[in-house]
C-alpha positions as CSV (number, residue, x, y, z in Angstrom):
1,M,0.0,0.0,0.0
2,A,2.8,2.4,0.9
3,R,4.5,1.9,-2.4
4,Q,1.2,2.4,-4.3
5,H,0.1,5.6,-2.4
6,W,3.4,7.2,-1.5
7,R,2.6,10.5,-3.1
8,T,-0.6,10.8,-1.1
9,G,1.3,10.0,2.1
10,A,4.0,12.6,1.3
11,K,1.3,15.2,0.7
12,E,-0.4,14.3,4.0
13,I,2.9,14.7,5.9
14,L,3.6,18.0,4.2
15,R,0.1,19.4,5.2
16,T,0.7,18.1,8.7
17,A,4.1,19.8,9.0
18,S,3.3,23.0,7.2
19,R,0.6,25.4,8.2
20,H,0.9,27.1,4.9
21,A,0.5,23.9,2.9
22,F,-2.5,22.9,5.0
23,I,-4.3,26.3,4.5
24,A,-3.5,26.2,0.8
25,E,-5.2,22.8,0.5
26,A,-8.1,23.8,2.6
27,R,-8.7,26.9,0.4
28,R,-9.7,24.6,-2.4
29,Y,-12.9,24.0,-0.4
30,V,-13.1,27.4,1.4
31,P,-11.5,30.0,-0.8
32,Q,-12.0,32.8,1.8
33,L,-10.0,30.9,4.5
34,Q,-7.4,33.0,6.2
35,S,-4.5,31.9,8.4
36,G,-6.1,33.4,11.4
37,D,-9.2,31.2,10.9
38,V,-7.2,28.1,11.6
39,V,-6.5,26.9,15.1
40,R,-4.3,24.0,15.9
41,G,-6.2,21.1,17.6
42,P,-5.5,17.6,18.7
43,S,-4.8,15.0,16.1
44,G,-6.6,11.7,15.7
45,V,-6.2,8.4,14.0
46,R,-8.5,7.1,11.3
47,A,-8.2,3.5,10.5
48,Q,-8.3,2.6,6.8
49,A,-9.0,-0.9,5.5
50,V,-6.6,-2.1,2.8
51,A,-7.5,-5.0,0.4
52,R,-5.1,-7.8,-0.1
53,D,-3.9,-6.2,-3.4
54,G,-2.9,-3.0,-1.5
55,S,-5.8,-0.9,-2.7
56,L,-7.8,1.2,-0.2
57,V,-11.3,0.0,0.7
58,D,-13.6,2.9,0.1
59,D,-16.7,1.5,1.8
60,F,-17.5,-0.4,4.9
61,V,-17.0,-4.1,5.1
62,L,-19.6,-6.4,6.5
63,S,-18.8,-9.9,7.6
64,I,-21.1,-12.3,9.4
65,R,-19.6,-15.3,11.3
66,G,-22.3,-17.2,13.1
67,K,-24.0,-14.9,15.5
68,I,-21.3,-12.2,15.2
69,V,-21.6,-9.3,12.8
70,H,-18.4,-7.4,12.0
71,V,-18.7,-3.9,10.5
72,R,-15.2,-2.6,9.6
73,N,-13.9,0.4,7.8
74,A,-16.8,2.7,8.5
75,P,-15.5,5.9,6.7
76,S,-16.6,9.4,7.8
77,P,-19.8,9.3,5.7
78,A,-20.9,6.4,7.9
79,A,-22.0,8.9,10.5
80,T,-24.4,10.7,8.2
81,A,-25.5,7.4,6.6
82,S,-25.7,5.4,9.8
83,L,-29.5,4.6,9.6
84,A,-29.2,3.4,6.0
85,I,-26.1,1.4,6.9
86,A,-28.1,-0.1,9.9
87,E,-30.9,-1.1,7.6
88,H,-28.5,-2.8,5.2
89,I,-26.8,-4.7,8.1
90,V,-30.2,-5.8,9.5
91,S,-31.3,-7.0,6.0
92,K,-28.1,-9.0,5.7
93,V,-28.3,-10.5,9.2
94,V,-32.0,-11.4,8.7
95,A,-31.2,-13.1,5.4
96,E,-28.1,-15.0,6.7
97,P,-28.9,-18.5,8.0
98,A,-27.8,-18.9,11.6
99,T,-24.9,-21.3,12.2
């Protein structure tokens, strides 16, 4: 994965290390953004699922093993789509034969 996405990783490191680079990138979405509008905050970690071939998994992954349901890689849109995702999971669990 690192070999495949090294440019993206390098850009992320640059935006993390450089306030100027971060603001320049953010201005793509909010052109009026000024340096004084940005306040440093705590960082977080976002897990990212990776497929066996090294590609990034863009959606959530649902696995059912007996009576256990695993929902992995819920990207940020999962919060806004949580009810639709819940309906999808329930439909899969109901359709899956119990083992």
